[in-house]
C-alpha positions in Angstrom: 126.9 -177.1 120.9 126.6 -175.3 117.6 129.5 -173.1 116.4 129.5 -170.7 113.6 133.0 -170.3 112.0 133.6 -167.4 109.5 136.5 -167.6 107.1 136.1 -171.3 107.3 137.9 -172.1 104.0 141.1 -170.3 104.9 144.2 -171.8 106.4 143.2 -171.6 110.1 139.6 -172.5 109.3 140.5 -175.6 107.3 142.0 -177.0 110.6 139.5 -175.5 113.0 136.3 -176.8 111.4 137.3 -180.5 111.4 138.7 -180.1 114.9 135.3 -178.8 116.2 133.4 -181.4 114.3 135.6 -184.2 115.7 134.8 -182.9 119.2 131.1 -183.3 118.6 130.1 -179.7 117.8 127.7 -178.9 115.1 129.5 -176.5 112.8 128.1 -173.9 110.5 131.0 -173.0 108.3 130.8 -169.8 106.2 133.0 -168.0 103.7 132.7 -165.9 100.5 133.7 -168.7 98.2 131.9 -171.8 96.9 131.7 -174.7 99.2 135.0 -176.7 99.1 134.9 -180.5 98.7 136.5 -181.2 102.1 133.5 -179.6 103.8 130.9 -181.3 101.6 132.2 -184.7 102.7 132.2 -184.0 106.4 129.4 -185.0 108.8 128.3 -182.4 111.3 129.3 -179.5 109.1 126.9 -177.2 107.2 128.3 -174.7 104.7 126.8 -171.3 103.9 128.3 -168.9 101.4 128.0 -165.4 102.8 129.6 -162.0 102.1 130.1 -160.6 105.6 130.4 -157.1 104.2 126.6 -157.3 103.5 125.0 -156.4 106.8 121.6 -157.9 106.1 123.2 -161.2 105.0 125.2 -161.3 108.3 122.0 -160.8 110.4 120.2 -163.5 108.3 123.2 -165.9 108.8 123.2 -165.6 112.6 119.4 -165.7 112.9 119.1 -168.8 110.7 122.1 -170.7 112.1 121.3 -169.9 115.7 124.8 -170.6 116.9 125.7 -171.0 120.6 129.2 -169.6 119.9 131.0 -167.8 117.0 134.7 -168.0 115.9 135.4 -165.1 113.6 138.4 -165.9 111.3 137.4 -164.0 108.2 139.5 -161.0 107.1 142.1 -159.5 104.8 145.8 -159.9 105.6 148.7 -157.5 105.5 149.3 -157.2 101.8 145.6 -156.7 100.8 145.1 -154.1 103.5 148.1 -152.1 102.5 147.1 -152.2 98.8 143.5 -151.1 99.5 143.1 -149.6 103.0 139.4 -148.7 102.6 138.7 -152.3 101.6 140.8 -153.5 104.6 138.7 -151.5 107.0 135.4 -152.6 105.4 136.3 -156.3 105.5 138.2 -156.5 108.8 136.4 -153.9 110.9 132.9 -153.2 109.5 132.2 -156.9 109.0 133.2 -157.6 112.6 130.9 -154.9 113.8 128.0 -156.4 111.8 128.7 -159.8 113.2 128.9 -158.5 116.8 125.6 -156.7 116.4 124.0 -159.9 115.1 125.5 -161.9 117.9 124.0 -159.6 120.5 120.6 -159.7 118.9 120.8 -163.4 118.4 121.8 -164.2 122.1 125.1 -165.8 121.1 126.8 -167.1 124.2 130.4 -166.3 123.2 132.3 -164.6 120.4 136.0 -165.1 119.7 138.2 -164.0 116.9 141.8 -163.8 115.7 143.5 -160.5 116.3 147.2 -160.0 115.5 150.6 -158.9 117.0 150.5 -156.2 114.4 148.5 -154.1 116.8 151.8 -153.3 118.7 154.1 -152.0 116.0 157.8 -151.9 116.8 160.2 -150.5 119.3 158.6 -152.1 122.4 160.5 -154.1 125.1 160.4 -157.8 124.1 158.8 -160.1 124.8 155.9 -157.8 124.3 153.2 -158.0 127.0 149.5 -158.3 126.3 148.8 -154.8 127.6 151.8 -153.1 126.0 151.3 -149.8 124.1 149.5 -150.5 120.9 150.6 -148.2 118.1 150.3 -150.2 114.8 152.4 -149.1 111.9 150.3 -150.9 109.2 146.7 -150.7 108.0 146.2 -154.3 108.9 147.3 -153.6 112.4 145.0 -150.6 112.6 142.1 -152.7 111.6 142.9 -155.4 114.2 143.3 -152.8 116.9 140.0 -151.3 116.1 138.4 -154.8 116.3 140.0 -155.2 119.8 138.4 -152.0 120.9 135.0 -153.2 119.5 135.3 -156.4 121.5 135.9 -154.5 124.7 132.9 -152.3 124.0 130.5 -155.1 123.3 131.7 -156.8 126.5 131.1 -153.7 128.6 128.0 -152.3 127.0 126.1 -155.4 125.9 127.5 -158.1 128.3 128.7 -160.2 125.3 131.3 -162.8 126.3 134.2 -162.1 123.9 137.9 -163.0 123.4 140.7 -162.8 120.9 144.1 -164.4 120.3 147.1 -162.8 118.7 149.0 -165.4 116.8 152.7 -165.0 115.8 154.1 -166.9 112.7 151.6 -169.7 112.1 153.0 -172.4 109.9 151.7 -175.7 108.6 150.6 -177.6 105.5 148.2 -175.6 103.4 149.3 -172.1 104.2 149.6 -170.1 101.0 149.1 -166.5 102.1 150.4 -164.1 104.7 153.5 -162.0 105.4 155.4 -164.7 107.2 154.5 -167.6 104.9 157.6 -167.0 102.7 160.0 -167.6 105.5 158.1 -170.5 107.2 155.6 -172.7 105.4 156.9 -172.1 101.9 160.4 -173.2 102.9 159.1 -176.4 104.5 156.9 -177.0 101.4 159.9 -176.8 99.2 161.7 -179.4 101.4 158.7 -181.7 101.2 158.8 -181.4 97.4 162.5 -182.1 97.2 163.2 -178.6 95.9 165.7 -176.2 97.1 164.4 -174.0 99.9 165.6 -170.5 99.1 166.1 -168.4 102.2 166.2 -164.6 101.6 165.9 -163.3 105.1 168.0 -165.7 107.2 168.4 -163.3 110.1 164.8 -162.6 110.6 163.6 -163.8 114.0 160.1 -164.8 114.9 157.9 -167.0 117.0 157.0 -170.2 115.2 153.6 -171.5 116.1 152.5 -174.8 114.5 148.9 -174.6 113.1 147.6 -177.4 115.3 148.7 -175.5 118.4 147.0 -172.4 117.0 143.8 -174.5 116.8 144.3 -175.6 120.4 144.5 -172.0 121.6 141.3 -171.0 119.7 139.4 -173.9 121.2 140.7 -173.1 124.7 139.5 -169.5 124.3 136.2 -170.6 122.9 135.5 -172.8 125.9 136.7 -170.2 128.4 134.2 -168.1 130.2 136.6 -166.2 132.4 136.1 -162.5 131.4 137.9 -160.2 131.3 140.7 -160.1 130.0 139.7 -160.2 126.4 142.8 -160.5 124.2 145.7 -162.9 124.6 149.2 -163.2 123.1 150.0 -166.7 122.0 153.6 -167.8 121.7 155.5 -171.0 121.1 159.3 -170.7 120.4 161.6 -168.0 119.1 164.0 -168.9 116.2 165.7 -167.1 113.4 164.9 -168.4 109.9 168.5 -169.6 109.5 168.3 -171.6 112.8 165.0 -173.0 111.9 166.3 -174.3 108.6 169.2 -175.9 110.4 166.6 -177.8 112.4 164.9 -178.8 109.2 168.2 -180.1 107.7 168.8 -182.1 110.9 165.4 -183.8 110.5 165.7 -184.2 106.7 169.4 -184.6 105.9 168.7 -184.6 102.1 167.0 -181.2 102.3 168.6 -178.5 100.2 168.7 -175.1 101.8 170.3 -172.1 100.0 170.9 -168.8 101.9 170.8 -165.8 99.6 171.9 -162.4 100.6 169.0 -159.9 100.2 168.3 -156.4 101.3 167.1 -156.4 104.9 163.3 -156.8 105.0 161.5 -154.0 106.8 159.5 -156.4 109.0 156.8 -154.3 110.7 156.2 -156.3 113.8 158.0 -157.4 117.0 159.5 -160.8 117.2 158.7 -162.2 120.6 155.6 -161.9 122.8 154.7 -162.7 126.4 151.9 -165.3 126.6 151.9 -165.6 130.4 148.4 -164.4 130.7 147.1 -167.0 128.2 148.9 -169.7 130.1 147.4 -168.7 133.4 143.9 -167.7 132.3 142.9 -170.1 129.5 145.4 -173.0 130.2 147.4 -172.4 127.0 150.7 -174.2 126.4 152.0 -175.5 123.1 152.1 -179.2 122.3 154.5 -178.8 119.4 158.2 -178.1 119.5 159.7 -176.7 116.3 161.1 -180.1 115.6 157.8 -181.9 116.0 156.0 -179.3 113.9 158.5 -179.4 111.1 158.5 -183.2 111.0 154.7 -183.3 110.8 154.5 -180.5 108.2 157.0 -182.1 105.8 155.7 -185.6 106.2 152.1 -184.5 105.8 152.9 -182.6 102.6 154.8 -185.6 101.2 151.8 -187.9 101.9 149.5 -185.5 100.1 151.8 -185.4 97.1 152.1 -189.2 97.0 148.3 -189.5 97.1 147.7 -186.9 94.4 
């Protein structure tokens, strides 16, 4: 099987591409940046540098690569979309549209992508169901909701097999961007470096999904041919930042954690999500408890630092 992965050099992509290659897939990895060294050294992975906002380049990419399936990870995150809404819609929505058009023309068997819980906004009963009212409060959420509508249209009108996952707080070694990174991966990275983890939003509650479980969910969705439904909530475990750091201190007794009082952050999303549909329809269930995820995260970062 040949799989095209967009946004391949990002956080999720850097785990998904090796996982697919290890399973025996031929992977065409693409992103807007120069080919990273970790891709150059991998067998079964071909890299193509492409700007998905250039429609002719998207068509050429799909027709030259001839993938059986596509995993679309590329996009701008919350901060970038809020700073430049027009750019957010161009990158997140219009590039997705170009890719869907190319997939239909190129007879791609399945198209999956990452959406976001940001499509829901706040004020809903929690845990939020997959089909709850979607009234996003952010530009990022609006772009992702528009993409969900596109997926549904291309399924209905063109018969394209499509799917999407909505990930909560994804943490793990290597995450450097995103709204929730400050109160997840960055804190664990500080512990791994023997620095003080500064907690500024101890009361914030979220669902902590370890990156390897996120990859598991994507691969399950990629292999699924049970349509519809199209978009699935993915969940793992609900914890406040303070409680999560208490777990980290139990695992690493020398860890230094400092709770600082800060103005309440206006977090624009819900905290908990119902993933019952994903568990029933695609066989989703997390492999990592928060303890297992934290332990692997810190130890992996420490190994990387020791090898550097």
